[in-house]
N, C-alpha and C positions, 0 to 999 in steps of 0.2 A: 458442233465445234469445228472451226476452220482448221486447215492443215497446219498453220503456224502454231495455233494453240495445242493441237495434237502433238506436234513435234516437241514443243516445250514440255508438255506433260510427260512424254516418253523420256526426254533427256533428264528431267527431274527424277523420274522413277529409277533410271539407271544410276544417277548420281547418288541417291539414297541407298540403293542396293550395294554400290561399291563401298560406301562408308560402312555399311553393316557387315560386309564380307571382310574388309580389312580390319575392322574393329574386332571381329571374332578371331583373327589370327593370333592375338595375344593369348586368348584363352586356350586355343589348341596347342600353341607352343608350350604353355605351362603344363598342359596335360602330357605332352610328349617328352619334354626335357627331363623330367624326373627319372624316366627309364632309359632314355637314349644318351643323355648328356648334351651339352650345347653344340659341340662340333658335329656330331652325328645327326642331330636334329636339323641343323642348318643344311648339311650336305644332302640328306634325304629329301628335304623340302625342295631344294633347287633341282635335284635330279628328277623328282616327280613332275615338277613344273616344266622342265625341259621335255620330258616324255609326252606331256600333255600338249605342248605348243608345237613340237617338231612336225607332227603330221599336217597341221594347218599351214605351217611354213612351206612344206613341200607341195602341198595342194595349191597354194597360191603362187608357186614358182619363184619364191624369194631366196632359195638356197644360194644362187650365184652372188646375191648381194651380201649374204653372210660370209661366204667363202672369200670374197674379195677383201673384206676388212676384218677377218677373224681375230688377229692379234689384239687390236684395240677393243673389239667387242668383248672378247674373253676377259681382258683386263678390267674393263668397266663392270663386268659381271661380279668380280671379286669385291669391288668397291660398293656396288649397288645392291648386292644380294648376299653373297657368301659371308663376308665379314660382318655386316650389320645384323644379319639373321642370327649368327652365332653369338654376337654380343647381347642382343635382346634375349635370346634363349638363356644365356648365362645369368642375366639379371633376374629372370623369372624364377630362378632357383631360390631367390631371397625376397624380392619385393612383389607387390601385387600387379595384376594385369592393368588395373586402372592407373596406377602410378607410372608404369612404363609407357602406357599410351599417352599420358599427359606430356611426358618428356618428348615422345615421338612428335608431338605437335610443333616442336621447335625446328623441325627440318627446314621449312621454308625460310625461317629466320637465319639459320646457319647457311642456307643456300645464298641468301643476300649478302652475308658477311664474306663468304668465300669468293663470290663473284666480285666483290669490292677489292679484296686483297689480291686475287689471282687475275681477274679479267679487267680490272681497272674500272669497274662500273660503280663509280662513287655515288653513294646515296645522298639524297638531300637531307636537310636538317630533320624533317619529320620522320624519315626512315631511320636516321641515327637514333633519335629518341625512342623509336620502336625497338631497335636492337638493345638499347640500354634497359628498356622496360621488360623485354623478354628475358634478358639475363637476370634481372631482378626477380622475376617470377620463378626462374629456376633456383635462385638462391633461397627464396622463401620456401620453395618445395623441399630443398635439402635441409633447411632449418627445421621444418615441420616434421621431417622423417628421421632426423638425426638421433632421436631418442628411441627408435624402434629396437625391439629385442634383437641382440646380436645372434646371428646364426653362423653357419660355416663361413659365410661371406658377409661382411658388414654391409648394411643397406646402402651406405654412402658409396662403396665400391661398385655395388650393383647399379646405382644411379649414374656413376661415372661411365660404366659400360654402355648405358643407354645413350649418354651424350656422345660417346665415341662412335656409336652407330649412326647418330644423327649427323655428325661431322663427315662420316664416310659417305652417307647419302649425298651430302652437299658437295663433296669433292667429286663424286661421280657425276653430278649434274653439270658442273662446270667443265669437266673433262669431256662429257658428251657434247656439250655446246661447241667445244673447240675442235674435236676430232671426228664426231659421229653425226653431225647435224644432217648430213645428206643420206644417212642410212635409213631405210624404211623401218618404222617402229616395230613391226612384227619381227623383222630380221634381228634388230638390236635386242629385243626382249628375249627371243628364243636363244640367240647366241650368248647373251649374258648369263642365262641359266645354265647353258652347257659349260661355259667357261668357269662359272662358279663351282659347278659340280666337279669338273676336272681338277680345279685348283684346291678343292677341299677334300678330295678323295683320300689321299695318303694320310693326312691328319685324322680323318674320320676312321680309317681302318686302324690306325694306331690307338685311338681313343674309343674304339668300339666297346660297348658295355659288355661286361663279363657275364651278367645274368640276362637270360632271354627277356626282351621287352614284352609287356603285356599286350593283349589284343586291343585294349583301349588306347594304348600308346601308338600302336600301328595305325589304328583307325584315325586318330588325331593327325598323324603325319599324312595319311592319304587325303584328308580334308585340306590340310595345309598346302600340299602340293597341287592338287587338282582344283580346289575351289579358291583358296586364298592366294594362289599364284597364277594358275592357268586361267580360270574364268575371270579373275579380277583383272588380269592384264587385258583380256579381250574387251571387258567393259571399259577399261581406261582408254583403250585405243578408240573405241566408239565415241567416248566423250571428247577426246582430243580432235576427232574428225569433225565434230559438229559444234565446237566452241573453242574459245581461246585457251591456251595452256594455263593462264592464270586462273581462269574460271574453273577448269577441270581440277587444278591443284587445290582448290578450295575444299576438296573432299577431306583434306588433312584436318580441318576443323570438326568434321563429323566423327572421325575415328574415335577420339576419347569418349564422346557421348555414348557410343555403342559399346566400347570396350569396358567402360565403367559399369554400364548397365548389365552386361553379361557377367562381369566379375562379382557384382553385388548380389544379383539374383540367382546365378547358377553355381558360383564358387564360394558364396558366403564371405566375400572379402569386405573389409571395412572401407568406408569412405569418410574422411575427416573434413571438418570445416576448413582446415588449413589447406588441404588438397584442393578443395573447391575454389578458395580464394586464389591460390597459386595458379590454378588452371585458367581462371579468368584473366589474370595478369599476363600469363604466357600467351594466351590466344590474342589478347588485345595488342601486345607488343609485336607478335608475329604478323598480325593483320596490318599494323602500321609499317613494319619493316619491309613487307612485300608489296606495299601499295594497295592492299585491299581496302584500307581506309585511308583516304588522302584528303587533306583540306582543300586542295585545288578543285577536286571533283565536287566537293560539297559547296564551294563558293560558286562554281559554274552552275550547278543545279539551282542554287538560290537566285542567281542573277537571271536565269531563264524564266523565273516565275513572273507572271504579269503584275504590274504595280496595282496595289489595292486602291480603290477610289477614295 
């Protein structure tokens, strides 16, 4: 195999590994949140992620880059880690990991919408259709789940928390493009975890569980912090370094596949036909809204084909 083929194979392996790791984060959050609660779960996750990434940051000599821009980096950490992690953990007290991961797939779609409203990046007609289709998929998902058994928190509120997390991710992406584009990715990632940990510390202490968490909950948090945050960020940086951001962000489409598989096989969670249909509509709409599927590219590919005799 030539070097190009070997590089592509390595990139694909890392791409799939990242999807599998981030897909498992929903399962580990669900295992941890029952004992720790949403806020403590999110705070410990970002704290462990920061502890994992900080030595690498220092070793690569990027501490000055973090120190020079720490206010903006710390703020984006709350938007991109602390708040959405807590909202997803809250939702997992009620709904399944598969359902929350399907909603998480709308992040690129919300990113396109926020970039339109905030940065003035007006999408074309095809992308607007994708936005509408994506929101239709979310509506179908809410309709499918509206009849679920009510628990301490109604499933609709849990799904709303997931959507709030997705919007927070989207806001963080546009904020980063405006104010942190020149910051090295490792400095931004490490600083954002530190900022999220500091910003969430007092609420976590206030809402710390009264009963000692189980060993299984602690183990789940260790995996969340080290694997699903620390290792996942390193893999993501490697993907960004060898491919375009849009290609690397396509990992979003893999996450529900792994999360649903883990939930069904390991947690005995149900997966309905309505969830499957909604997931397809959401993924199609998101792919259209972000330009992953574009008619211009398809037409150009068709025009490049040689004429048949």
